[in-house]
Steps between C-alpha positions, in 0.01 A plus 500: 500500500393732780268792421619836632192722503567857389233749612727802502589500869815296535869503420482203268868524406621426853241225549610339174862517614413329828312219330779461245737439792249243630512316167154592375366600163244780507257643251274803524142406408341748261146386579333326796450178304880465468539402867323169434817359345730621779672266747476777760380859536683793661325827582762762597435862591606815680310814588133577556238226532292690245738378229350152533183631334678415173448135592139502391235231521648310204843480665344407835295222344793361303728496803232341718440227242873429473540483879197272519674269252806481724724771357729652768448875553750739660418860594793735568460816713191676358428174319478322837260763634281449192453134595294615801151652520614859459689792650407815688732677254228460234188397696270484199724256314477128574799272508506153347359355823688171503620588851281650772581837652566860406820700472549799725759774535788413728497672838829641637434355846684595817833483320380779267659333197487668162222416256540388224699199613802498270804280545615168639318327785486151646236235453349306789381159386155409630403207279607255233455503125695372199563862401724548809677163492868549580457862607734586786339620824507878546587559135535860387285614208438834329174692554352814353134558595259708705212250519496142618265212568421376850641183647247226425508122498646519148816679619812281501735790582456839662702818534482788746535865408297703746252212496516135407362410157492201267818484292438165328160335454414162358184300448496204267695612194434873555793693646583861577806692618481859624869559429687486170664157464681613185686756718542281808824315426522133599173493696304643210665268251409201717133600494504553124670163445242331721219657299662404170539141622128484576421633154735248337336216693158558343 
């Protein structure tokens, strides 16, 4: 079963519904030690980066140990940002640090787009990873965020809204999506199914 981490900052009901459609069984760990038995770990989240403070040192250590043992990890929206070093939204709060870089507020750019970025936008594929296997080029996915991570070597897809940012990241068996796959129709379901398949293969 896949562990869906609840730290009070995510719409767990919609995430559960998305994974149910992908054929996965989820459980919500009540303590950090519970993730050791999981076939995969999902960290969802919406809102302010400060909410990740609820994932204290015990949660961080447990997730790091699980990832080190080969457990796939997926961060969704705020959960993806937490995989990085930190965010200027809460500069005194460290992220998990499995991916290098810091989140920053989106800039409107010359197009003067509205921030936060809310709605459907297209993905531009920039790399390969099992998490995006079968994903159609220029797929539309659903975003709602004001902060984003920069495009680094770990980005396998980008999006542009005022500026270009990493929309999907992958390194080893650590993955992150800035959008909400559970609200992104066929493209989101494909990503969830790919992640579930990796968890089932352990």
